[in-house]
C-alpha positions in Angstrom: 20.8 -19.1 -29.7 18.9 -19.4 -26.7 22.4 -17.7 -24.9 22.5 -15.0 -27.1 18.8 -14.1 -26.4 19.2 -14.5 -22.9 22.1 -12.3 -22.8 20.0 -9.8 -25.1 17.5 -9.5 -22.3 19.7 -9.1 -19.4 21.2 -5.9 -21.5 17.5 -5.0 -22.2 16.4 -5.3 -18.6 19.7 -3.6 -17.4 18.8 -0.3 -19.4 15.0 -0.8 -18.2 16.3 -0.5 -14.6 18.9 2.2 -15.2 16.3 4.2 -16.9 13.6 3.4 -14.4 16.2 4.0 -11.6 17.2 7.0 -13.1 13.5 8.5 -13.4 13.2 7.6 -9.5 16.2 9.6 -8.2 15.2 12.5 -10.3 11.4 12.4 -8.9 13.0 12.1 -5.4 15.4 15.1 -6.0 12.5 17.2 -7.9 9.6 16.7 -5.3 11.7 18.1 -2.4 12.9 21.1 -4.6 9.2 22.1 -5.3 8.4 21.7 -1.5 11.6 24.3 -0.8 10.8 26.5 -3.2 7.0 27.0 -2.5 7.3 27.0 1.7 10.8 28.1 2.2 11.3 30.7 -0.7 7.7 31.2 -1.0 7.9 31.5 -5.0 6.8 27.9 -6.1 8.4 27.0 -9.5 6.1 25.8 -11.8 8.1 23.3 -13.5 8.6 20.3 -10.6 5.3 18.9 -10.7 4.7 18.2 -14.4 8.3 17.0 -14.8 7.9 14.7 -11.7 4.5 13.2 -13.7 6.4 12.7 -16.7 9.0 10.9 -15.1 6.4 9.0 -13.4 5.3 7.7 -16.7 8.9 6.8 -17.4 9.4 5.0 -14.1 5.8 3.3 -14.4 6.3 1.7 -17.8 9.9 1.2 -18.1 10.2 0.2 -14.7 7.5 -2.0 -14.5 8.7 -4.1 -17.5 11.9 -4.8 -15.5 10.1 -5.8 -12.5 8.0 -8.1 -14.6 10.7 -10.0 -16.0 12.4 -11.1 -12.7 8.8 -11.9 -11.2 9.1 -8.7 -8.6 5.3 -7.5 -9.2 2.6 -8.0 -7.3 0.5 -10.8 -7.9 -1.8 -13.6 -5.9 -0.6 -17.3 -6.7 -2.3 -18.9 -3.7 -4.8 -20.8 -6.1 -2.3 -21.2 -8.7 0.4 -22.8 -6.0 -2.3 -25.3 -4.9 -2.8 -26.8 -8.6 -1.1 -30.0 -9.7 1.9 -29.6 -11.6 0.2 -29.8 -15.1 -2.5 -27.4 -14.3 -0.1 -24.7 -13.2 2.1 -25.3 -16.2 -1.1 -24.7 -18.4 -2.1 -21.4 -16.2 1.3 -20.0 -16.5 1.0 -20.2 -20.1 -2.2 -18.5 -20.4 -1.3 -15.7 -18.0 1.6 -15.3 -20.1 -0.6 -15.1 -23.2 -2.7 -12.6 -21.6 0.1 -10.5 -20.4 1.3 -10.7 -24.2 -2.5 -9.3 -25.0 -1.5 -6.4 -22.5 1.6 -5.8 -23.9 0.4 -5.6 -27.5 -2.4 -3.4 -26.5 0.5 -0.9 -24.8 2.5 -1.3 -28.1 -0.6 -0.4 -30.5 -2.6 2.2 -28.8 0.7 3.8 -27.3 1.9 4.0 -30.4 -1.1 5.7 -31.5 -1.5 8.0 -28.6 2.4 8.9 -29.6 1.6 9.5 -32.8 -1.8 11.6 -32.2 0.0 13.9 -30.0 3.4 14.2 -31.7 2.8 17.8 -32.8 1.4 19.0 -29.4 3.6 20.9 -26.7 3.6 20.9 -23.0 2.6 24.3 -21.6 5.4 24.5 -18.9 7.9 22.7 -21.5 7.1 24.2 -25.0 10.2 22.6 -26.8 8.9 19.0 -25.5 6.3 17.1 -27.5 3.4 15.4 -25.8 4.3 12.8 -28.0 7.9 12.3 -26.7 6.6 12.0 -23.2 3.9 9.4 -24.2 6.6 6.9 -25.8 7.5 5.3 -22.7 4.1 3.3 -23.0 4.8 1.5 -26.4 8.6 1.2 -25.6 7.7 -0.4 -22.3 5.0 -2.5 -23.6 7.8 -3.6 -26.3 9.8 -4.5 -23.5 7.4 -6.3 -21.6 6.4 -8.3 -24.6 10.1 -9.6 -25.1 10.6 -10.5 -21.5 7.3 -12.4 -21.9 8.7 -14.2 -24.9 11.7 -14.9 -23.0 9.5 -16.4 -20.2 7.8 -18.3 -22.2 10.6 -20.0 -24.4 13.4 -20.1 -21.7 11.7 -19.5 -18.2 12.1 -17.2 -15.7 16.0 -15.9 -15.9 18.2 -16.4 -12.9 17.9 -13.9 -10.1 20.9 -11.4 -10.6 21.6 -10.9 -6.9 21.6 -14.5 -5.6 25.0 -15.4 -7.5 27.0 -12.8 -5.5 28.2 -14.0 -2.0 27.8 -10.5 -0.8 24.1 -10.3 -0.9 24.0 -13.3 1.3 22.2 -12.7 4.7 24.0 -11.9 7.8 25.0 -14.7 10.0 
């Protein structure tokens, strides 16, 4: 059962990384286009900035969940590392429970935000519901909560890059 859950989390992680990475690549293409149209063509396009903001929402909430899974987020563990192992384990559980609280907040209030704004549209994209643009908040919260559950019951997942010999440092 634990192996199936871990493999499911691996797939979810891959989806999060793919979605976040795609958003990042698109942002990296859209912003230069905006600069090109404004300063070279002297006719600024109206859509790049709002689209980049929407993609940043996707990158932030979906990408952050993926980063949290592999412990790639910013953290300060100086004092925690100096605790005796039993206290460090207890502190880690407390941290995970607090993160679960944050993920739950994202799910509950993010879903309410999506629901309240579902019938509104964005001026630059009248075909796009504002609610859809906020969907990464509860989705990212749900992914984060699943990754927290995985960490509490199964520990940190193995680093996917550590198992490949081609990723070894140069000698």
